[in-house]
Backbone of each chain as ProteinMPNN parsed JSONL, in Angstrom:
{"seq_chain_A": "MTPAERSSIDDIVDLYKRDVDRTLIRERLSRSIEERLEDLMNFEAFADELREAGRRARLHD", "coords_chain_A": {"N_chain_A": [[95.599, 131.546, 90.616], [95.522, 134.091, 88.141], [93.423, 134.983, 85.272], [95.101, 136.358, 83.475], [97.466, 135.274, 84.006], [97.283, 132.561, 83.25], [97.981, 130.02, 80.892], [97.907, 128.336, 77.753], [98.555, 125.667, 78.205], [97.536, 125.319, 80.833], [94.964, 125.429, 80.163], [94.929, 123.151, 78.728], [95.443, 121.162, 80.622], [93.404, 121.262, 82.331], [91.181, 120.413, 80.695], [91.865, 117.71, 80.746], [91.834, 117.073, 83.235], [89.012, 116.774, 83.935], [88.469, 114.217, 83.434], [89.55, 112.946, 85.391], [89.366, 110.517, 87.998], [87.866, 111.073, 90.704], [86.955, 109.628, 92.887], [88.486, 107.655, 93.193], [91.03, 108.959, 93.74], [90.354, 109.644, 96.274], [90.104, 107.2, 97.481], [92.744, 106.586, 97.366], [94.165, 108.414, 98.778], [93.363, 108.044, 101.127], [94.878, 105.686, 102.053], [97.929, 104.437, 103.309], [101.588, 105.672, 103.005], [103.17, 103.36, 102.475], [101.32, 101.41, 101.809], [100.329, 102.532, 99.386], [102.704, 102.332, 97.794], [103.064, 99.493, 97.853], [100.897, 98.655, 96.446], [101.352, 99.79, 94.081], [103.497, 98.036, 93.364], [102.314, 95.464, 93.336], [100.635, 95.898, 91.23], [102.259, 96.391, 89.114], [103.417, 93.896, 88.971], [101.203, 92.466, 88.313], [100.74, 93.628, 85.695], [102.895, 92.664, 84.308], [102.535, 89.917, 84.34], [100.117, 90.07, 82.773], [101.171, 90.789, 80.413], [102.979, 88.582, 79.67], [101.053, 86.471, 79.61], [99.749, 87.431, 77.238], [101.845, 87.291, 75.323], [102.449, 84.704, 75.315], [100.006, 83.605, 74.241], [100.093, 84.866, 71.776], [101.982, 83.349, 70.674], [100.735, 80.966, 70.274], [99.135, 81.43, 68.365]], "CA_chain_A": [[96.012, 132.138, 89.433], [94.512, 135.112, 87.508], [93.202, 134.646, 83.983], [96.407, 136.814, 82.725], [98.747, 134.143, 84.417], [97.199, 131.136, 82.574], [98.531, 129.653, 79.457], [97.1, 127.193, 76.915], [98.887, 124.494, 78.823], [96.335, 125.31, 81.962], [93.573, 125.017, 79.621], [94.879, 121.601, 78.415], [95.427, 120.28, 81.911], [91.936, 121.315, 82.913], [90.291, 119.275, 79.95], [92.338, 116.276, 81.332], [91.33, 116.954, 84.852], [87.634, 116.532, 83.781], [88.292, 112.789, 83.272], [90.144, 112.305, 86.475], [88.498, 109.902, 88.772], [88.115, 111.73, 92.046], [86.756, 108.643, 93.94], [90.07, 106.749, 93.012], [92.065, 109.698, 94.29], [90.14, 109.785, 97.662], [90.455, 106.107, 98.027], [94.28, 106.522, 97.627], [94.572, 109.266, 99.955], [92.987, 107.342, 102.493], [95.722, 104.754, 102.309], [99.25, 105.116, 103.842], [102.447, 105.677, 101.793], [103.396, 102.173, 102.34], [100.15, 100.878, 100.99], [100.352, 103.102, 97.878], [103.984, 101.649, 96.994], [102.749, 98.097, 97.861], [99.764, 98.596, 95.417], [102.047, 99.96, 92.657], [104.532, 96.89, 92.882], [101.432, 94.578, 92.836], [99.959, 96.219, 89.806], [103.378, 96.032, 88.137], [103.484, 92.442, 88.863], [99.909, 91.958, 87.516], [100.765, 94.129, 84.21], [103.864, 91.694, 83.803], [101.755, 88.726, 83.988], [99.225, 89.999, 81.554], [102.002, 90.91, 79.08], [103.45, 87.32, 79.582], [99.903, 85.871, 79.095], [99.576, 87.969, 75.903], [102.977, 86.937, 74.498], [102.276, 82.948, 75.192], [98.753, 83.564, 73.505], [100.444, 84.98, 70.286], [102.926, 82.179, 70.281], [100.115, 79.732, 69.99], [98.197, 81.797, 67.207]], "C_chain_A": [[95.003, 133.065, 88.662], [94.408, 134.686, 85.889], [94.619, 135.033, 83.125], [97.528, 135.806, 82.99], [98.633, 132.776, 83.782], [97.669, 131.077, 81.086], [97.605, 128.489, 78.799], [97.449, 125.933, 77.644], [97.756, 124.281, 80.112], [95.353, 124.872, 81.237], [93.553, 123.482, 79.282], [94.761, 120.684, 79.414], [93.792, 120.099, 82.254], [91.05, 120.435, 82.2], [90.69, 117.768, 80.476], [91.837, 116.126, 82.621], [89.754, 116.516, 84.805], [87.512, 114.86, 83.872], [88.909, 112.168, 84.39], [89.263, 111.567, 87.349], [88.741, 110.151, 90.201], [87.955, 110.67, 93.29], [87.856, 107.717, 94.182], [91.117, 107.631, 93.931], [91.623, 109.686, 95.946], [90.299, 108.448, 98.365], [91.961, 105.725, 98.32], [94.744, 107.302, 98.644], [94.271, 108.696, 101.213], [93.94, 106.062, 103.023], [97.142, 105.344, 102.592], [100.278, 104.948, 102.664], [102.993, 104.38, 101.508], [102.513, 101.386, 101.422], [100.124, 101.242, 99.582], [101.465, 102.288, 97.15], [103.652, 99.991, 96.819], [101.862, 97.892, 96.507], [100.466, 98.914, 94.006], [102.814, 98.72, 92.4], [103.469, 95.757, 92.605], [100.835, 94.786, 91.571], [101.109, 96.011, 89.055], [103.722, 94.624, 87.944], [102.366, 91.732, 87.951], [100.198, 92.463, 85.91], [101.855, 93.303, 83.684], [103.409, 90.394, 83.477], [100.836, 88.861, 82.822], [99.986, 90.014, 80.154], [102.362, 89.489, 78.668], [102.294, 86.491, 78.9], [99.794, 86.108, 77.619], [100.606, 87.228, 74.814], [102.782, 85.392, 74.327], [101.035, 82.832, 74.304], [99.275, 83.726, 72.078], [101.175, 83.978, 69.869], [102.126, 81.081, 69.793], [99.112, 79.935, 68.873], [98.599, 80.95, 66.042]], "O_chain_A": [[93.805, 132.789, 88.586], [95.342, 134.079, 85.366], [95.149, 134.272, 82.316], [98.415, 135.598, 82.163], [99.561, 131.969, 83.732], [97.684, 132.023, 80.299], [96.714, 127.889, 79.398], [96.557, 125.087, 77.688], [97.21, 123.195, 80.305], [94.782, 123.857, 81.634], [92.6, 122.72, 79.443], [94.163, 119.614, 79.297], [93.161, 119.051, 82.391], [90.233, 119.744, 82.808], [89.884, 116.843, 80.571], [91.435, 115.038, 83.036], [89.341, 115.87, 85.767], [86.511, 114.328, 84.353], [88.873, 110.94, 84.47], [88.173, 112.129, 87.456], [89.628, 109.588, 90.842], [88.562, 110.74, 94.358], [88.066, 107.122, 95.238], [91.9, 107.098, 94.717], [92.508, 109.717, 96.801], [90.567, 108.391, 99.565], [92.374, 104.908, 99.144], [95.666, 106.925, 99.367], [94.924, 108.9, 102.237], [93.81, 105.538, 104.129], [97.498, 106.462, 102.222], [100.044, 104.322, 101.631], [103.319, 104.166, 100.34], [102.928, 100.799, 100.423], [99.929, 100.419, 98.687], [101.248, 101.674, 96.106], [103.949, 99.356, 95.807], [102.147, 97.056, 95.65], [100.144, 98.337, 92.968], [102.82, 98.303, 91.242], [103.71, 95.06, 91.619], [100.543, 93.821, 90.866], [100.877, 95.257, 88.11], [104.242, 94.202, 86.911], [102.503, 90.8, 87.158], [99.889, 91.715, 84.982], [101.805, 93.178, 82.46], [103.805, 89.79, 82.48], [100.731, 87.97, 81.979], [99.624, 89.48, 79.106], [102.134, 89.121, 77.515], [102.472, 85.91, 77.829], [99.749, 85.17, 76.824], [100.266, 86.723, 73.745], [102.962, 84.885, 73.219], [101.046, 81.855, 73.555], [98.987, 82.885, 71.226], [101.079, 83.643, 68.688], [102.613, 80.275, 69.0], [98.388, 79.04, 68.437], [97.999, 81.048, 64.971]]}, "seq_chain_B": "MTDFKAVLRTLAEGGVEFIVVGGVAATIHGSSRLTRDVDVVYRRTASNIARLAATLTPYQPYLRGAPPGLPFRWDAATIERGLNFTLTTQLGSLDLLGEITGGGSYEALRPFTQVVRPFGVECRCLDLGHLIEVKRAAGRPKDFEAIAELEAIREEREKKS", "coords_chain_B": {"N_chain_B": [[110.822, 93.647, 86.369], [110.542, 96.215, 88.813], [111.884, 96.414, 91.963], [110.74, 98.352, 94.12], [110.901, 99.02, 96.84], [113.328, 97.772, 97.456], [115.008, 99.345, 96.256], [114.924, 101.818, 97.261], [115.749, 101.438, 99.774], [118.075, 100.21, 99.496], [119.58, 102.589, 98.659], [119.257, 104.292, 100.541], [120.315, 102.845, 102.854], [122.826, 102.962, 102.052], [123.648, 105.334, 102.844], [123.293, 107.316, 100.685], [122.723, 110.406, 99.381], [119.695, 111.554, 98.191], [116.853, 112.328, 96.302], [113.564, 111.579, 95.761], [111.609, 111.575, 92.87], [109.432, 112.132, 90.054], [107.488, 109.219, 88.898], [107.388, 107.642, 91.17], [107.504, 109.224, 93.158], [105.007, 110.337, 92.822], [103.301, 108.407, 93.326], [103.717, 108.14, 96.08], [102.474, 110.624, 96.779], [99.934, 109.956, 96.298], [99.255, 109.226, 93.629], [97.475, 107.13, 91.046], [98.712, 106.078, 89.098], [100.586, 103.896, 86.886], [104.075, 103.342, 87.192], [107.338, 102.259, 86.115], [109.918, 102.576, 86.942], [112.318, 103.931, 89.154], [112.778, 107.196, 89.899], [115.641, 109.329, 90.926], [116.852, 112.346, 92.185], [120.223, 112.844, 92.582], [122.709, 114.002, 94.994], [125.401, 115.876, 93.855], [128.163, 115.592, 95.204], [131.62, 114.848, 95.893], [131.83, 113.016, 97.735], [129.39, 111.959, 98.073], [128.96, 110.825, 95.371], [131.009, 108.915, 95.565], [129.702, 107.242, 97.163], [127.344, 106.453, 96.002], [128.363, 105.177, 93.724], [129.636, 102.939, 95.09], [127.436, 101.73, 96.471], [125.639, 100.791, 94.637], [127.04, 99.166, 92.909], [127.128, 96.196, 93.619], [124.834, 95.423, 92.496], [125.011, 95.5, 89.733], [124.716, 97.704, 87.811], [123.671, 98.914, 84.641], [123.411, 100.562, 81.37], [120.559, 101.228, 80.545], [118.561, 99.839, 77.876], [120.915, 99.768, 76.144], [123.111, 98.102, 73.889], [124.315, 95.131, 74.915], [127.499, 94.268, 76.321], [128.974, 96.628, 76.253], [131.831, 98.703, 77.114], [131.051, 99.631, 79.633], [131.516, 100.944, 82.701], [130.578, 101.202, 86.272], [131.327, 103.305, 88.141], [132.965, 105.963, 90.348], [134.266, 107.869, 88.712], [132.833, 107.542, 86.254], [130.351, 108.424, 87.04], [130.882, 110.976, 87.887], [131.729, 112.344, 85.496], [129.421, 112.124, 83.778], [126.162, 112.989, 84.007], [123.21, 112.464, 84.2], [121.759, 109.288, 84.481], [120.324, 106.459, 82.997], [119.198, 103.473, 84.281], [119.474, 100.008, 84.286], [119.313, 97.476, 86.566], [119.945, 94.89, 89.049], [117.874, 95.326, 90.84], [116.052, 96.427, 89.455], [114.759, 99.083, 87.427], [116.345, 102.084, 87.296], [116.458, 105.451, 87.442], [119.237, 107.813, 87.664], [119.418, 110.986, 88.596], [121.192, 113.851, 87.87], [120.391, 116.486, 87.528], [117.208, 118.179, 87.214], [114.694, 119.048, 84.638], [113.393, 122.469, 85.168], [113.673, 122.124, 87.764], [116.311, 121.802, 88.807], [119.263, 121.163, 90.554], [120.114, 118.58, 93.287], [120.699, 120.174, 95.539], [119.086, 122.543, 94.924], [116.498, 121.442, 94.989], [116.106, 120.45, 97.594], [115.076, 122.098, 99.744], [112.422, 121.768, 99.066], [111.24, 119.511, 99.534], [109.761, 116.64, 101.352], [110.311, 114.448, 103.961], [109.857, 111.111, 104.099], [108.864, 107.977, 105.392], [108.678, 105.066, 104.263], [108.278, 101.612, 104.76], [110.093, 101.816, 106.811], [112.194, 102.957, 105.775], [114.082, 105.908, 105.574], [113.54, 108.629, 103.617], [113.835, 111.33, 101.151], [111.536, 113.1, 99.545], [110.063, 114.765, 96.704], [107.945, 117.473, 97.09], [104.444, 117.889, 96.616], [103.605, 120.106, 95.105], [106.004, 120.889, 93.936], [106.518, 118.748, 92.317], [104.48, 118.863, 90.528], [105.223, 121.245, 89.512], [107.757, 120.777, 88.235], [107.116, 118.723, 86.389], [105.421, 120.216, 84.547], [107.235, 121.822, 83.526], [108.848, 120.204, 82.106], [107.392, 120.086, 79.817], [106.284, 117.824, 78.489], [103.976, 116.43, 76.081], [102.958, 113.885, 77.009], [102.805, 113.931, 79.786], [100.555, 115.551, 80.521], [98.143, 114.128, 81.408], [99.087, 113.235, 83.614], [99.894, 115.435, 85.097], [97.475, 116.548, 85.413], [96.213, 114.475, 87.159], [97.677, 114.865, 89.521], [97.186, 117.506, 90.128], [94.621, 117.37, 90.65], [94.77, 115.487, 92.906], [95.995, 117.503, 94.798], [93.821, 119.313, 95.116], [92.033, 117.775, 96.299], [93.235, 117.178, 98.693], [93.522, 119.848, 99.612], [90.737, 120.286, 100.197], [90.148, 118.686, 101.98], [91.708, 119.593, 104.193]], "CA_chain_B": [[109.941, 94.341, 87.455], [111.505, 96.934, 89.646], [111.58, 96.275, 93.428], [110.892, 99.918, 94.652], [111.073, 98.972, 98.221], [114.513, 97.452, 97.612], [115.84, 100.44, 95.691], [114.948, 102.962, 98.24], [116.098, 100.765, 101.014], [119.455, 100.153, 99.298], [120.208, 103.871, 98.52], [119.353, 104.918, 102.129], [121.233, 102.162, 103.671], [124.275, 103.004, 101.586], [124.093, 106.612, 102.976], [123.429, 107.962, 99.464], [121.77, 111.632, 99.594], [119.001, 111.633, 97.025], [115.439, 112.92, 96.572], [112.485, 110.821, 94.795], [111.023, 112.581, 91.967], [108.915, 111.249, 89.118], [106.312, 108.536, 89.004], [107.393, 107.034, 92.654], [106.968, 110.383, 94.077], [103.517, 110.678, 92.578], [102.419, 107.269, 93.887], [103.838, 108.514, 97.469], [101.328, 111.651, 97.002], [98.733, 109.448, 96.086], [98.605, 108.863, 92.239], [97.352, 105.758, 90.931], [99.488, 105.508, 87.698], [101.835, 102.783, 86.869], [105.253, 103.666, 86.788], [108.11, 101.236, 85.923], [111.244, 102.78, 87.403], [112.433, 104.973, 90.049], [113.817, 108.359, 89.546], [115.841, 110.106, 91.906], [117.962, 113.252, 91.96], [121.197, 112.65, 93.626], [123.676, 114.937, 95.22], [126.701, 115.697, 93.231], [129.345, 115.997, 95.774], [132.471, 113.776, 95.706], [131.575, 111.878, 98.729], [127.931, 111.244, 97.626], [129.092, 110.036, 94.356], [131.49, 107.673, 95.865], [128.746, 106.311, 98.008], [126.206, 105.783, 94.991], [129.094, 104.076, 92.878], [129.757, 101.641, 95.985], [125.967, 101.118, 96.83], [124.954, 100.084, 93.441], [128.037, 98.129, 92.378], [126.742, 94.978, 93.74], [123.53, 95.216, 91.704], [125.391, 95.533, 88.227], [123.916, 98.742, 87.137], [124.025, 98.875, 83.158], [122.847, 101.594, 80.655], [119.198, 100.699, 80.039], [118.44, 99.824, 76.374], [122.001, 99.898, 75.29], [123.356, 96.752, 73.576], [125.198, 94.352, 75.795], [128.821, 94.193, 76.175], [129.566, 97.952, 75.945], [132.787, 98.818, 78.099], [130.629, 100.491, 80.592], [132.111, 100.807, 84.31], [129.835, 101.956, 87.094], [132.254, 103.81, 89.222], [132.738, 107.311, 90.725], [134.821, 108.662, 87.771], [131.779, 107.378, 85.205], [129.187, 109.415, 87.525], [131.47, 112.52, 87.918], [131.895, 112.715, 84.058], [128.319, 112.258, 83.341], [125.047, 113.71, 84.716], [121.948, 111.618, 84.167], [122.092, 107.857, 83.989], [118.907, 105.598, 83.089], [120.175, 102.316, 84.555], [118.83, 98.632, 84.55], [120.066, 97.206, 87.839], [119.444, 93.569, 89.572], [116.771, 95.585, 91.596], [115.151, 96.809, 88.67], [115.053, 100.301, 86.563], [116.55, 103.091, 88.106], [117.013, 106.737, 86.653], [119.91, 108.534, 88.562], [119.588, 112.56, 87.865], [122.208, 115.01, 88.442], [119.595, 117.746, 87.58], [115.969, 117.781, 86.241], [114.291, 120.417, 83.961], [112.49, 122.977, 86.048], [113.967, 121.913, 89.36], [117.585, 121.905, 89.1], [120.132, 120.251, 91.227], [119.74, 118.155, 94.551], [120.596, 121.479, 96.481], [118.04, 123.444, 94.639], [115.425, 120.801, 95.061], [115.98, 119.835, 98.688], [114.216, 122.983, 100.341], [110.842, 121.558, 98.401], [111.11, 117.914, 99.727], [109.321, 116.225, 102.741], [110.983, 113.236, 104.489], [108.708, 109.939, 104.187], [109.579, 106.73, 105.914], [107.984, 103.807, 103.815], [108.867, 100.322, 105.005], [111.185, 101.804, 107.701], [113.3, 103.467, 105.049], [113.76, 107.422, 105.47], [114.032, 109.178, 102.397], [113.31, 112.619, 100.708], [110.466, 113.138, 98.434], [109.796, 116.087, 96.187], [106.629, 117.837, 97.477], [103.476, 117.855, 95.451], [103.536, 121.402, 94.407], [107.132, 121.087, 93.078], [106.373, 117.993, 91.458], [103.747, 119.606, 89.349], [106.063, 122.274, 88.625], [108.779, 120.028, 87.215], [106.372, 118.089, 85.449], [104.864, 121.195, 83.753], [108.338, 122.424, 83.18], [109.378, 119.373, 81.249], [106.554, 120.402, 78.872], [106.021, 116.641, 77.244], [102.47, 116.127, 76.299], [102.431, 112.641, 77.698], [102.61, 114.312, 81.135], [99.336, 116.365, 80.767], [97.285, 113.565, 82.171], [99.797, 113.03, 85.002], [99.735, 116.622, 85.984], [95.897, 116.585, 85.796], [95.73, 113.901, 88.326], [98.326, 115.535, 90.49], [96.416, 118.837, 90.586], [93.194, 116.891, 91.209], [95.255, 115.296, 94.256], [96.257, 118.658, 95.393], [92.529, 119.945, 95.153], [91.191, 116.86, 97.169], [93.857, 117.621, 99.815], [92.965, 120.964, 100.271], [89.289, 120.198, 100.563], [90.178, 117.918, 103.483], [92.401, 120.235, 105.317]], "C_chain_B": [[110.974, 94.948, 88.496], [110.961, 96.879, 90.984], [111.779, 97.659, 94.09], [111.297, 99.907, 95.94], [112.689, 98.802, 98.189], [115.41, 98.683, 97.216], [116.124, 101.434, 96.527], [115.686, 102.529, 99.524], [117.824, 100.802, 100.754], [120.236, 101.547, 99.185], [120.213, 104.384, 99.918], [120.137, 104.497, 102.99], [122.723, 102.462, 103.181], [124.64, 104.643, 101.96], [124.12, 107.522, 101.757], [122.245, 109.419, 99.597], [121.059, 111.801, 98.16], [117.456, 111.962, 97.389], [114.575, 112.128, 95.391], [111.589, 111.792, 94.222], [110.306, 111.651, 91.061], [107.673, 110.41, 89.576], [106.327, 107.92, 90.441], [106.844, 108.106, 93.681], [105.268, 110.821, 93.965], [102.762, 109.782, 93.498], [102.586, 107.635, 95.556], [102.622, 109.701, 97.775], [100.044, 111.113, 96.6], [98.279, 109.045, 94.68], [98.517, 107.37, 92.18], [97.765, 105.29, 89.522], [100.367, 104.754, 87.956], [102.951, 103.624, 86.435], [106.223, 102.411, 86.891], [109.551, 101.459, 86.593], [111.059, 103.802, 88.405], [113.395, 105.967, 89.796], [114.067, 109.097, 90.695], [116.981, 111.081, 91.433], [118.951, 113.078, 93.196], [122.296, 113.751, 93.928], [125.071, 114.748, 94.586], [127.823, 116.177, 93.914], [130.302, 114.671, 95.541], [132.051, 112.612, 96.536], [130.11, 110.941, 98.435], [128.092, 110.369, 96.407], [129.912, 108.866, 94.631], [130.491, 106.743, 96.588], [127.704, 105.661, 97.003], [126.945, 104.992, 94.155], [129.025, 102.716, 93.94], [128.429, 100.897, 96.192], [125.539, 100.21, 95.791], [125.791, 99.056, 92.797], [127.699, 96.794, 92.575], [125.272, 94.301, 92.923], [123.57, 95.387, 90.098], [124.774, 96.526, 87.285], [124.749, 98.66, 85.499], [123.08, 99.868, 82.443], [121.652, 100.814, 80.025], [119.043, 100.942, 78.372], [119.819, 99.769, 75.444], [122.248, 98.56, 75.076], [124.218, 96.078, 74.547], [126.687, 94.251, 75.423], [129.793, 95.424, 75.891], [130.661, 97.961, 77.1], [132.225, 99.849, 79.223], [131.097, 100.153, 81.995], [131.078, 101.785, 85.081], [130.758, 102.309, 88.16], [132.211, 105.342, 89.312], [133.208, 108.202, 89.434], [133.582, 108.607, 86.362], [130.553, 108.671, 85.587], [129.692, 110.913, 87.478], [131.434, 113.07, 86.421], [130.6, 112.776, 83.356], [127.274, 112.892, 84.156], [123.86, 112.802, 85.268], [122.107, 110.32, 83.519], [120.741, 107.061, 84.278], [119.612, 104.227, 82.919], [119.08, 100.916, 84.562], [119.987, 98.165, 85.782], [119.383, 95.665, 88.208], [118.082, 94.013, 90.562], [115.714, 96.133, 90.646], [115.596, 98.349, 88.052], [115.219, 101.347, 87.46], [117.189, 104.343, 87.456], [117.706, 107.68, 87.825], [120.18, 109.876, 87.94], [120.398, 113.462, 88.444], [121.207, 116.295, 88.656], [118.472, 117.281, 86.887], [115.513, 119.287, 85.795], [113.307, 121.06, 84.881], [112.67, 122.821, 87.554], [115.275, 122.014, 89.538], [118.412, 120.704, 89.696], [119.457, 119.616, 92.58], [119.645, 119.541, 95.582], [119.354, 122.384, 96.131], [116.764, 123.045, 94.923], [115.149, 120.592, 96.601], [114.962, 120.877, 99.819], [112.618, 122.557, 100.064], [110.648, 120.133, 98.638], [110.358, 117.752, 101.199], [109.931, 114.891, 102.879], [109.624, 112.243, 104.801], [109.6, 108.747, 104.742], [108.726, 105.398, 105.561], [108.86, 102.707, 104.217], [110.098, 100.605, 106.14], [112.403, 102.671, 107.299], [113.28, 105.148, 105.113], [114.395, 107.976, 104.324], [113.273, 110.483, 102.105], [112.564, 112.27, 99.566], [110.163, 114.487, 97.848], [108.323, 116.376, 96.558], [105.858, 117.927, 96.367], [103.555, 119.032, 94.719], [104.922, 121.55, 93.515], [107.08, 119.73, 91.921], [105.593, 118.166, 90.251], [104.525, 120.388, 88.688], [106.805, 121.649, 87.663], [108.152, 119.386, 85.989], [105.955, 119.036, 84.144], [106.196, 121.879, 82.939], [109.03, 121.441, 81.979], [108.549, 119.354, 79.845], [106.178, 119.133, 77.675], [104.402, 116.465, 77.497], [101.92, 114.746, 76.992], [102.2, 112.743, 79.277], [101.236, 114.915, 81.487], [98.259, 115.395, 81.588], [97.8, 113.412, 83.631], [99.56, 114.282, 85.95], [98.222, 116.939, 86.339], [95.601, 115.784, 87.198], [96.359, 114.377, 89.781], [97.723, 116.626, 91.104], [95.218, 118.59, 91.411], [93.647, 116.445, 92.87], [95.324, 116.317, 95.034], [94.886, 119.492, 95.96], [91.95, 119.08, 96.328], [91.943, 117.233, 98.434], [93.597, 118.755, 100.46], [91.576, 121.054, 100.732], [89.311, 119.527, 102.071], [90.84, 118.608, 104.58], [91.65, 121.632, 105.707]], "O_chain_B": [[111.973, 94.372, 88.926], [109.801, 97.209, 91.23], [112.868, 98.021, 94.536], [112.087, 100.79, 96.275], [113.359, 99.609, 98.833], [116.439, 98.947, 97.838], [117.241, 101.939, 96.645], [116.19, 103.389, 100.247], [118.652, 101.264, 101.539], [121.401, 101.632, 99.575], [121.238, 104.893, 100.371], [120.694, 105.216, 103.819], [123.691, 102.202, 103.897], [125.652, 105.187, 101.52], [124.916, 108.461, 101.758], [121.059, 109.274, 99.895], [121.686, 112.119, 97.149], [116.963, 111.872, 98.513], [114.961, 112.118, 94.222], [110.945, 112.637, 94.843], [110.489, 110.442, 91.208], [106.932, 110.803, 90.477], [105.218, 107.681, 90.918], [106.077, 107.975, 94.634], [104.56, 111.422, 94.772], [101.859, 110.138, 94.255], [101.616, 107.417, 96.282], [101.957, 109.695, 98.811], [99.072, 111.869, 96.576], [97.149, 108.599, 94.483], [99.127, 106.552, 92.868], [97.271, 104.334, 88.922], [100.98, 104.752, 89.023], [102.877, 104.453, 85.528], [105.933, 101.548, 87.719], [110.28, 100.479, 86.749], [110.021, 104.438, 88.583], [114.578, 105.752, 89.531], [113.174, 109.514, 91.433], [117.826, 110.813, 90.58], [118.665, 113.136, 94.392], [122.729, 114.372, 92.957], [125.764, 113.741, 94.724], [128.495, 117.079, 93.413], [129.849, 113.62, 95.087], [131.942, 111.46, 96.118], [129.874, 109.738, 98.543], [127.483, 109.302, 96.333], [129.642, 107.822, 94.039], [130.595, 105.519, 96.507], [127.281, 104.515, 97.16], [126.343, 104.011, 93.716], [128.462, 101.665, 93.636], [128.325, 99.674, 96.105], [125.143, 99.063, 95.996], [125.263, 98.132, 92.177], [127.982, 96.074, 91.618], [124.855, 93.147, 92.825], [122.595, 95.415, 89.348], [124.379, 96.23, 86.157], [125.935, 98.44, 85.25], [121.955, 100.003, 82.924], [121.767, 99.941, 79.164], [119.336, 101.973, 77.766], [119.78, 99.732, 74.214], [121.76, 97.743, 75.857], [125.021, 96.879, 75.027], [127.017, 94.156, 74.241], [130.949, 95.373, 75.47], [130.423, 97.23, 78.062], [132.921, 100.777, 79.634], [131.013, 98.98, 82.358], [130.777, 102.903, 84.662], [130.914, 101.511, 89.084], [131.541, 105.988, 88.506], [132.545, 109.199, 89.149], [133.498, 109.554, 85.581], [130.047, 109.505, 84.835], [129.006, 111.86, 87.094], [131.101, 114.24, 86.23], [130.571, 113.452, 82.328], [127.722, 113.403, 85.182], [123.633, 112.504, 86.44], [122.474, 110.154, 82.355], [120.174, 106.979, 85.368], [120.304, 103.838, 81.979], [117.901, 101.055, 84.889], [121.181, 98.461, 85.836], [118.343, 95.334, 87.639], [117.336, 93.132, 90.991], [114.56, 96.28, 91.048], [116.753, 98.73, 88.229], [114.385, 101.571, 88.338], [118.324, 104.288, 86.982], [117.049, 108.21, 88.721], [120.951, 110.021, 86.992], [120.2, 113.805, 89.609], [121.194, 116.983, 89.676], [118.489, 116.308, 86.134], [115.81, 120.352, 86.336], [112.427, 120.361, 85.384], [111.928, 123.316, 88.402], [115.531, 122.402, 90.677], [118.254, 119.525, 89.379], [118.374, 120.059, 92.963], [118.654, 119.831, 96.253], [118.692, 122.901, 97.03], [115.878, 123.877, 95.116], [113.962, 120.555, 96.925], [114.197, 120.339, 100.619], [111.711, 122.982, 100.781], [109.857, 119.542, 97.902], [110.39, 118.643, 102.048], [110.052, 114.214, 101.858], [108.658, 112.52, 105.512], [110.81, 108.625, 104.549], [108.167, 104.75, 106.445], [110.077, 102.797, 104.057], [110.956, 99.746, 106.341], [113.32, 103.04, 108.032], [112.278, 105.647, 104.601], [115.591, 107.838, 104.067], [112.226, 110.744, 102.697], [112.833, 111.372, 98.768], [110.007, 115.387, 98.673], [107.498, 115.494, 96.319], [106.353, 118.032, 95.245], [103.57, 118.87, 93.499], [104.929, 122.25, 92.502], [107.591, 119.821, 90.804], [105.921, 117.729, 89.148], [104.62, 120.355, 87.461], [106.644, 121.838, 86.457], [108.571, 119.491, 84.836], [106.12, 118.689, 82.975], [106.071, 122.39, 81.826], [109.668, 121.936, 81.05], [108.96, 118.709, 78.88], [105.901, 119.289, 76.486], [103.766, 116.388, 78.549], [100.778, 114.556, 77.409], [101.585, 111.905, 79.937], [100.796, 114.802, 82.631], [97.538, 115.952, 82.415], [97.082, 113.456, 84.63], [99.186, 114.267, 87.122], [97.86, 117.49, 87.379], [94.95, 116.252, 88.133], [95.782, 114.313, 90.867], [97.675, 116.785, 92.324], [94.823, 119.191, 92.41], [93.074, 116.897, 93.862], [94.717, 116.2, 96.099], [94.877, 120.16, 96.993], [91.416, 119.659, 97.274], [91.214, 117.646, 99.336], [93.445, 118.802, 101.681], [91.268, 121.859, 101.611], [88.619, 119.838, 103.04], [90.619, 118.311, 105.754], [92.077, 122.326, 106.629]]}, "name": "protein", "num_of_chains": 2, "seq": "MTPAERSSIDDIVDLYKRDVDRTLIRERLSRSIEERLEDLMNFEAFADELREAGRRARLHDMTDFKAVLRTLAEGGVEFIVVGGVAATIHGSSRLTRDVDVVYRRTASNIARLAATLTPYQPYLRGAPPGLPFRWDAATIERGLNFTLTTQLGSLDLLGEITGGGSYEALRPFTQVVRPFGVECRCLDLGHLIEVKRAAGRPKDFEAIAELEAIREEREKKS"}
């Protein structure tokens, strides 16, 4: 992409890109598509458990 | 919680023609971001709409976020007269899109897909370059972080090859 083709959105995305964890990306790319989807489902289940734990804790406050 | 595996398997085994887009497509390409629903672009032919209606009916699709008790019927007529549906089902959250911003219809997107076979389920997934393009076209500030990650994934892949 030449400088003339760039927009301010490209500059914004570049700012966000500085914070991307490349080691995490390399680790993810070493996994199969099935493993990536399994990870997503496990992560989702874990997030739900945390949310439920938080809800229960608030009830007892 | 959405059972991503079951959603893809159900659509594929029902013979539905669809393309995985959105967060699940990003996961397939290597994203580590959490998504809670499956976004697919479905083909809007009469036969595919009929298959989509029949395939999902057992899982009681309903409009996500709508109050209960609305006279919503999941059938071919409803799909034909609508376009994009954000649904809750017994398998989880499913967004069925007739078209997407920056990408268009199933037919327009199909040349930019790759066939993947997770869990023995064959399905089409939007390729990484076009996934980035449609996210950019959507122009939502909440997507900037996701676009940055997808571009970083593309750069890492290019380094490897």
